[in-house]
PDBQT receptor file of N, H, CA, C and O in Angstrom, charges set to zero:
ATOM      1  N   TYR A   1     -14.143   7.141  12.397  1.00  0.00    +0.000 N 
ATOM      2  CA  TYR A   1     -13.544   5.934  12.543  1.00  0.00    +0.000 C 
ATOM      3  C   TYR A   1     -13.154   5.533  13.950  1.00  0.00    +0.000 C 
ATOM      4  O   TYR A   1     -12.979   6.408  14.799  1.00  0.00    +0.000 OA
ATOM      5  N   PRO A   2     -13.039   4.500  14.179  1.00  0.00    +0.000 N 
ATOM      6  CA  PRO A   2     -12.407   3.894  15.531  1.00  0.00    +0.000 C 
ATOM      7  C   PRO A   2     -10.570   3.884  15.259  1.00  0.00    +0.000 C 
ATOM      8  O   PRO A   2     -10.098   3.750  14.130  1.00  0.00    +0.000 OA
ATOM      9  N   GLU A   3      -9.902   4.015  16.236  1.00  0.00    +0.000 N 
ATOM     10  H   GLU A   3     -10.286   4.124  17.153  1.00  0.00    +0.000 HD
ATOM     11  CA  GLU A   3      -8.499   3.751  16.162  1.00  0.00    +0.000 C 
ATOM     12  C   GLU A   3      -8.388   2.377  15.862  1.00  0.00    +0.000 C 
ATOM     13  O   GLU A   3      -9.160   1.497  16.244  1.00  0.00    +0.000 OA
ATOM     14  N   TRP A   4      -7.260   2.222  15.066  1.00  0.00    +0.000 N 
ATOM     15  H   TRP A   4      -6.634   2.936  14.755  1.00  0.00    +0.000 HD
ATOM     16  CA  TRP A   4      -6.780   0.742  14.699  1.00  0.00    +0.000 C 
ATOM     17  C   TRP A   4      -5.509   0.606  14.702  1.00  0.00    +0.000 C 
ATOM     18  O   TRP A   4      -4.992   1.692  14.439  1.00  0.00    +0.000 OA
ATOM     19  N   ASP A   5      -4.653  -0.308  14.894  1.00  0.00    +0.000 N 
ATOM     20  H   ASP A   5      -5.073  -1.190  15.108  1.00  0.00    +0.000 HD
ATOM     21  CA  ASP A   5      -3.337  -0.846  14.953  1.00  0.00    +0.000 C 
ATOM     22  C   ASP A   5      -2.872  -0.738  13.481  1.00  0.00    +0.000 C 
ATOM     23  O   ASP A   5      -3.369  -1.607  12.766  1.00  0.00    +0.000 OA
ATOM     24  N   THR A   6      -2.121   0.037  12.925  1.00  0.00    +0.000 N 
ATOM     25  H   THR A   6      -1.718   0.743  13.506  1.00  0.00    +0.000 HD
ATOM     26  CA  THR A   6      -1.559   0.334  11.588  1.00  0.00    +0.000 C 
ATOM     27  C   THR A   6      -0.799  -0.952  11.033  1.00  0.00    +0.000 C 
ATOM     28  O   THR A   6      -0.688  -1.182   9.828  1.00  0.00    +0.000 OA
ATOM     29  N   PHE A   7      -0.274  -1.790  12.073  1.00  0.00    +0.000 N 
ATOM     30  H   PHE A   7      -0.365  -1.604  13.051  1.00  0.00    +0.000 HD
ATOM     31  CA  PHE A   7       0.582  -2.893  11.867  1.00  0.00    +0.000 C 
ATOM     32  C   PHE A   7      -0.077  -4.392  12.009  1.00  0.00    +0.000 C 
ATOM     33  O   PHE A   7       0.474  -5.478  12.184  1.00  0.00    +0.000 OA
ATOM     34  N   ALA A   8      -1.385  -4.064  11.875  1.00  0.00    +0.000 N 
ATOM     35  H   ALA A   8      -1.833  -3.181  11.732  1.00  0.00    +0.000 HD
ATOM     36  CA  ALA A   8      -2.355  -5.360  12.165  1.00  0.00    +0.000 C 
ATOM     37  C   ALA A   8      -2.401  -6.063  10.735  1.00  0.00    +0.000 C 
ATOM     38  O   ALA A   8      -2.704  -5.490   9.689  1.00  0.00    +0.000 OA
ATOM     39  N   PRO A   9      -2.041  -7.426  10.874  1.00  0.00    +0.000 N 
ATOM     40  CA  PRO A   9      -2.180  -8.292   9.521  1.00  0.00    +0.000 C 
ATOM     41  C   PRO A   9      -3.275  -8.679   9.218  1.00  0.00    +0.000 C 
ATOM     42  O   PRO A   9      -3.456  -9.894   9.295  1.00  0.00    +0.000 OA
ATOM     43  N   PHE A  10      -4.227  -7.949   8.837  1.00  0.00    +0.000 N 
ATOM     44  H   PHE A  10      -4.080  -6.962   8.774  1.00  0.00    +0.000 HD
ATOM     45  CA  PHE A  10      -5.660  -8.234   8.478  1.00  0.00    +0.000 C 
ATOM     46  C   PHE A  10      -5.908  -7.236   7.256  1.00  0.00    +0.000 C 
ATOM     47  O   PHE A  10      -5.305  -6.187   7.034  1.00  0.00    +0.000 OA
ATOM     48  N   GLY A  11      -6.952  -7.823   6.510  1.00  0.00    +0.000 N 
ATOM     49  H   GLY A  11      -7.442  -8.675   6.691  1.00  0.00    +0.000 HD
ATOM     50  CA  GLY A  11      -7.469  -6.887   5.400  1.00  0.00    +0.000 C 
ATOM     51  C   GLY A  11      -8.918  -7.573   4.988  1.00  0.00    +0.000 C 
ATOM     52  O   GLY A  11      -9.395  -8.610   5.448  1.00  0.00    +0.000 OA
ATOM     53  N   GLY A  12      -9.450  -6.739   4.038  1.00  0.00    +0.000 N 
ATOM     54  H   GLY A  12      -9.062  -5.897   3.664  1.00  0.00    +0.000 HD
ATOM     55  CA  GLY A  12     -10.805  -7.324   3.362  1.00  0.00    +0.000 C 
ATOM     56  C   GLY A  12     -11.159  -6.168   2.462  1.00  0.00    +0.000 C 
ATOM     57  O   GLY A  12     -10.424  -5.254   2.089  1.00  0.00    +0.000 OA
ATOM     58  N   TYR A  13     -12.339  -6.371   2.205  1.00  0.00    +0.000 N 
ATOM     59  H   TYR A  13     -12.936  -7.114   2.508  1.00  0.00    +0.000 HD
ATOM     60  CA  TYR A  13     -12.930  -5.229   1.058  1.00  0.00    +0.000 C 
ATOM     61  C   TYR A  13     -13.472  -4.128   1.961  1.00  0.00    +0.000 C 
ATOM     62  O   TYR A  13     -13.871  -4.137   3.125  1.00  0.00    +0.000 OA
ATOM     63  N   LYS A  14     -13.363  -3.254   1.113  1.00  0.00    +0.000 N 
ATOM     64  H   LYS A  14     -13.039  -3.246   0.167  1.00  0.00    +0.000 HD
ATOM     65  CA  LYS A  14     -14.273  -1.797   1.555  1.00  0.00    +0.000 C 
ATOM     66  C   LYS A  14     -13.542  -1.451   2.813  1.00  0.00    +0.000 C 
ATOM     67  O   LYS A  14     -12.323  -1.287   2.857  1.00  0.00    +0.000 OA
ATOM     68  N   GLN A  15     -14.405  -1.341   3.901  1.00  0.00    +0.000 N 
ATOM     69  H   GLN A  15     -15.396  -1.474   3.865  1.00  0.00    +0.000 HD
ATOM     70  CA  GLN A  15     -13.889  -0.663   5.145  1.00  0.00    +0.000 C 
ATOM     71  C   GLN A  15     -13.234  -1.632   5.992  1.00  0.00    +0.000 C 
ATOM     72  O   GLN A  15     -12.428  -1.342   6.876  1.00  0.00    +0.000 OA
ATOM     73  N   SER A  16     -13.604  -2.767   5.693  1.00  0.00    +0.000 N 
ATOM     74  H   SER A  16     -14.259  -3.003   4.975  1.00  0.00    +0.000 HD
ATOM     75  CA  SER A  16     -12.916  -3.872   6.510  1.00  0.00    +0.000 C 
ATOM     76  C   SER A  16     -11.200  -3.994   6.169  1.00  0.00    +0.000 C 
ATOM     77  O   SER A  16     -10.361  -4.520   6.900  1.00  0.00    +0.000 OA
ATOM     78  N   GLY A  17     -11.002  -3.426   5.008  1.00  0.00    +0.000 N 
ATOM     79  H   GLY A  17     -11.683  -2.999   4.414  1.00  0.00    +0.000 HD
ATOM     80  CA  GLY A  17      -9.549  -3.568   4.855  1.00  0.00    +0.000 C 
ATOM     81  C   GLY A  17      -8.531  -2.240   5.024  1.00  0.00    +0.000 C 
ATOM     82  O   GLY A  17      -7.520  -1.977   4.372  1.00  0.00    +0.000 OA
ATOM     83  N   ASN A  18      -9.191  -1.454   6.194  1.00  0.00    +0.000 N 
ATOM     84  H   ASN A  18     -10.012  -1.669   6.723  1.00  0.00    +0.000 HD
ATOM     85  CA  ASN A  18      -7.999  -0.312   6.549  1.00  0.00    +0.000 C 
ATOM     86  C   ASN A  18      -7.055  -0.906   6.897  1.00  0.00    +0.000 C 
ATOM     87  O   ASN A  18      -6.133  -0.508   6.185  1.00  0.00    +0.000 OA
ATOM     88  N   GLY A  19      -6.596  -1.852   7.775  1.00  0.00    +0.000 N 
ATOM     89  H   GLY A  19      -7.345  -2.176   8.353  1.00  0.00    +0.000 HD
ATOM     90  CA  GLY A  19      -5.105  -2.360   7.954  1.00  0.00    +0.000 C 
ATOM     91  C   GLY A  19      -4.473  -2.529   7.131  1.00  0.00    +0.000 C 
ATOM     92  O   GLY A  19      -3.288  -2.219   7.259  1.00  0.00    +0.000 OA
ATOM     93  N   ARG A  20      -4.900  -3.055   5.979  1.00  0.00    +0.000 N 
ATOM     94  H   ARG A  20      -5.862  -3.307   5.874  1.00  0.00    +0.000 HD
ATOM     95  CA  ARG A  20      -4.034  -3.333   4.839  1.00  0.00    +0.000 C 
ATOM     96  C   ARG A  20      -3.545  -1.838   4.118  1.00  0.00    +0.000 C 
ATOM     97  O   ARG A  20      -2.356  -1.676   3.847  1.00  0.00    +0.000 OA
ATOM     98  N   GLU A  21      -4.322  -1.019   3.899  1.00  0.00    +0.000 N 
ATOM     99  H   GLU A  21      -5.289  -1.151   4.119  1.00  0.00    +0.000 HD
ATOM    100  CA  GLU A  21      -3.740   0.231   3.222  1.00  0.00    +0.000 C 
ATOM    101  C   GLU A  21      -2.980   1.164   4.106  1.00  0.00    +0.000 C 
ATOM    102  O   GLU A  21      -2.333   2.065   3.572  1.00  0.00    +0.000 OA
ATOM    103  N   TYR A  22      -2.994   1.024   5.542  1.00  0.00    +0.000 N 
ATOM    104  H   TYR A  22      -3.520   0.292   5.975  1.00  0.00    +0.000 HD
ATOM    105  CA  TYR A  22      -2.149   1.906   6.440  1.00  0.00    +0.000 C 
ATOM    106  C   TYR A  22      -1.074   1.233   7.094  1.00  0.00    +0.000 C 
ATOM    107  O   TYR A  22      -0.376   1.778   7.950  1.00  0.00    +0.000 OA
ATOM    108  N   ALA A  23      -0.895  -0.224   6.612  1.00  0.00    +0.000 N 
ATOM    109  H   ALA A  23      -1.461  -0.667   5.917  1.00  0.00    +0.000 HD
ATOM    110  CA  ALA A  23       0.248  -0.890   7.480  1.00  0.00    +0.000 C 
ATOM    111  C   ALA A  23       1.747  -0.209   6.370  1.00  0.00    +0.000 C 
ATOM    112  O   ALA A  23       1.756   0.156   5.195  1.00  0.00    +0.000 OA
ATOM    113  N   ASP A  24       2.896  -0.284   7.454  1.00  0.00    +0.000 N 
ATOM    114  H   ASP A  24       2.888  -0.581   8.409  1.00  0.00    +0.000 HD
ATOM    115  CA  ASP A  24       4.170   0.380   6.548  1.00  0.00    +0.000 C 
ATOM    116  C   ASP A  24       4.497  -0.840   5.399  1.00  0.00    +0.000 C 
ATOM    117  O   ASP A  24       5.034  -0.547   4.331  1.00  0.00    +0.000 OA
ATOM    118  N   TRP A  25       4.161  -2.065   5.695  1.00  0.00    +0.000 N 
ATOM    119  H   TRP A  25       3.725  -2.303   6.562  1.00  0.00    +0.000 HD
ATOM    120  CA  TRP A  25       4.584  -3.036   4.763  1.00  0.00    +0.000 C 
ATOM    121  C   TRP A  25       3.758  -3.019   3.559  1.00  0.00    +0.000 C 
ATOM    122  O   TRP A  25       4.248  -3.395   2.494  1.00  0.00    +0.000 OA
ATOM    123  N   ALA A  26       2.462  -2.588   3.636  1.00  0.00    +0.000 N 
ATOM    124  H   ALA A  26       2.064  -2.283   4.501  1.00  0.00    +0.000 HD
ATOM    125  CA  ALA A  26       1.507  -2.923   2.709  1.00  0.00    +0.000 C 
ATOM    126  C   ALA A  26       1.926  -1.507   1.037  1.00  0.00    +0.000 C 
ATOM    127  O   ALA A  26       1.388  -1.403  -0.066  1.00  0.00    +0.000 OA
ATOM    128  N   ILE A  27       2.794  -0.915   1.532  1.00  0.00    +0.000 N 
ATOM    129  H   ILE A  27       3.230  -1.000   2.428  1.00  0.00    +0.000 HD
ATOM    130  CA  ILE A  27       3.136   0.058   0.545  1.00  0.00    +0.000 C 
ATOM    131  C   ILE A  27       3.578  -0.473  -0.914  1.00  0.00    +0.000 C 
ATOM    132  O   ILE A  27       3.410   0.195  -1.934  1.00  0.00    +0.000 OA
ATOM    133  N   HIS A  28       4.232  -1.905  -0.888  1.00  0.00    +0.000 N 
ATOM    134  H   HIS A  28       4.368  -2.448  -0.059  1.00  0.00    +0.000 HD
ATOM    135  CA  HIS A  28       4.324  -2.400  -1.951  1.00  0.00    +0.000 C 
ATOM    136  C   HIS A  28       3.401  -2.936  -2.844  1.00  0.00    +0.000 C 
ATOM    137  O   HIS A  28       3.662  -3.405  -3.952  1.00  0.00    +0.000 OA
ATOM    138  N   ASP A  29       2.085  -2.827  -2.204  1.00  0.00    +0.000 N 
ATOM    139  H   ASP A  29       1.873  -2.446  -1.304  1.00  0.00    +0.000 HD
ATOM    140  CA  ASP A  29       1.004  -3.076  -3.257  1.00  0.00    +0.000 C 
ATOM    141  C   ASP A  29       0.412  -2.125  -4.275  1.00  0.00    +0.000 C 
ATOM    142  O   ASP A  29      -0.281  -2.306  -5.276  1.00  0.00    +0.000 OA
ATOM    143  N   PHE A  30       1.010  -0.853  -3.577  1.00  0.00    +0.000 N 
ATOM    144  H   PHE A  30       1.573  -0.706  -2.763  1.00  0.00    +0.000 HD
ATOM    145  CA  PHE A  30       0.746   0.206  -4.445  1.00  0.00    +0.000 C 
ATOM    146  C   PHE A  30       1.775   0.620  -5.292  1.00  0.00    +0.000 C 
ATOM    147  O   PHE A  30       1.464   1.548  -6.038  1.00  0.00    +0.000 OA
ATOM    148  N   LEU A  31       3.300   0.049  -5.419  1.00  0.00    +0.000 N 
ATOM    149  H   LEU A  31       3.553  -0.704  -4.812  1.00  0.00    +0.000 HD
ATOM    150  CA  LEU A  31       4.203   0.417  -6.187  1.00  0.00    +0.000 C 
ATOM    151  C   LEU A  31       4.287  -0.294  -7.518  1.00  0.00    +0.000 C 
ATOM    152  O   LEU A  31       3.662  -1.335  -7.720  1.00  0.00    +0.000 OA
ATOM    153  N   GLU A  32       4.923   0.171  -8.263  1.00  0.00    +0.000 N 
ATOM    154  H   GLU A  32       5.431   1.017  -8.099  1.00  0.00    +0.000 HD
ATOM    155  CA  GLU A  32       5.082  -0.593  -9.745  1.00  0.00    +0.000 C 
ATOM    156  C   GLU A  32       6.457  -0.197 -10.481  1.00  0.00    +0.000 C 
ATOM    157  O   GLU A  32       6.729   0.994 -10.633  1.00  0.00    +0.000 OA
ATOM    158  N   VAL A  33       7.123  -0.978 -10.834  1.00  0.00    +0.000 N 
ATOM    159  H   VAL A  33       6.902  -1.946 -10.711  1.00  0.00    +0.000 HD
ATOM    160  CA  VAL A  33       8.167  -0.893 -11.574  1.00  0.00    +0.000 C 
ATOM    161  C   VAL A  33       8.008  -0.294 -13.161  1.00  0.00    +0.000 C 
ATOM    162  O   VAL A  33       7.198  -0.725 -13.982  1.00  0.00    +0.000 OA
ATOM    163  N   LYS A  34       8.742   0.534 -13.330  1.00  0.00    +0.000 N 
ATOM    164  H   LYS A  34       9.399   0.884 -12.662  1.00  0.00    +0.000 HD
ATOM    165  CA  LYS A  34       8.617   1.527 -14.602  1.00  0.00    +0.000 C 
ATOM    166  C   LYS A  34      10.022   1.432 -15.386  1.00  0.00    +0.000 C 
ATOM    167  O   LYS A  34      11.050   1.639 -14.741  1.00  0.00    +0.000 OA
ATOM    168  N   GLY A  35      10.092   1.138 -16.694  1.00  0.00    +0.000 N 
ATOM    169  H   GLY A  35       9.256   0.970 -17.218  1.00  0.00    +0.000 HD
ATOM    170  CA  GLY A  35      11.160   1.413 -17.167  1.00  0.00    +0.000 C 
ATOM    171  C   GLY A  35      11.021   2.782 -18.150  1.00  0.00    +0.000 C 
ATOM    172  O   GLY A  35      10.004   3.035 -18.797  1.00  0.00    +0.000 OA
ATOM    173  N   ILE A  36      12.215   3.596 -18.136  1.00  0.00    +0.000 N 
ATOM    174  H   ILE A  36      13.040   3.390 -17.610  1.00  0.00    +0.000 HD
ATOM    175  CA  ILE A  36      12.166   4.822 -18.808  1.00  0.00    +0.000 C 
ATOM    176  C   ILE A  36      13.167   4.773 -19.895  1.00  0.00    +0.000 C 
ATOM    177  O   ILE A  36      14.133   4.056 -19.637  1.00  0.00    +0.000 OA
ATOM    178  N   ILE A  37      13.176   5.361 -21.050  1.00  0.00    +0.000 N 
ATOM    179  H   ILE A  37      12.391   5.944 -21.260  1.00  0.00    +0.000 HD
ATOM    180  CA  ILE A  37      14.139   5.112 -21.866  1.00  0.00    +0.000 C 
ATOM    181  C   ILE A  37      14.251   6.614 -22.804  1.00  0.00    +0.000 C 
ATOM    182  O   ILE A  37      13.275   7.210 -23.261  1.00  0.00    +0.000 OA
ATOM    183  N   GLY A  38      15.337   6.933 -22.915  1.00  0.00    +0.000 N 
ATOM    184  H   GLY A  38      16.129   6.450 -22.544  1.00  0.00    +0.000 HD
ATOM    185  CA  GLY A  38      15.563   8.343 -23.159  1.00  0.00    +0.000 C 
ATOM    186  C   GLY A  38      16.898   8.321 -24.076  1.00  0.00    +0.000 C 
ATOM    187  O   GLY A  38      17.603   7.317 -24.180  1.00  0.00    +0.000 OA
ATOM    188  N   TYR A  39      17.134   9.420 -24.660  1.00  0.00    +0.000 N 
ATOM    189  H   TYR A  39      16.562  10.236 -24.575  1.00  0.00    +0.000 HD
ATOM    190  CA  TYR A  39      18.323   9.848 -25.463  1.00  0.00    +0.000 C 
ATOM    191  C   TYR A  39      19.113  10.706 -24.680  1.00  0.00    +0.000 C 
ATOM    192  O   TYR A  39      18.614  11.630 -24.038  1.00  0.00    +0.000 OA
ATOM    193  N   ALA A  40      20.707  10.374 -24.697  1.00  0.00    +0.000 N 
ATOM    194  H   ALA A  40      21.112   9.623 -25.219  1.00  0.00    +0.000 HD
ATOM    195  CA  ALA A  40      21.413  11.045 -23.976  1.00  0.00    +0.000 C 
ATOM    196  C   ALA A  40      21.607  12.500 -24.704  1.00  0.00    +0.000 C 
ATOM    197  O   ALA A  40      21.592  12.642 -25.926  1.00  0.00    +0.000 OA
ATOM    198  N   ALA A  41      21.798  13.604 -23.713  1.00  0.00    +0.000 N 
ATOM    199  H   ALA A  41      21.810  13.489 -22.720  1.00  0.00    +0.000 HD
ATOM    200  CA  ALA A  41      22.047  14.817 -24.243  1.00  0.00    +0.000 C 
ATOM    201  C   ALA A  41      23.512  15.133 -24.725  1.00  0.00    +0.000 C 
ATOM    202  O   ALA A  41      23.778  16.230 -25.215  1.00  0.00    +0.000 OA
TER     203      ALA A  41
């Protein structure tokens, strides 16, 4: 694969979306809030 700028604001489907997955700000697309409920010991 050729070198690409990880901060490039572009994206697409399949291989044309490489800049989207590797950008620092794009990590939020892979994160999800989860609530955990438990009993106190």
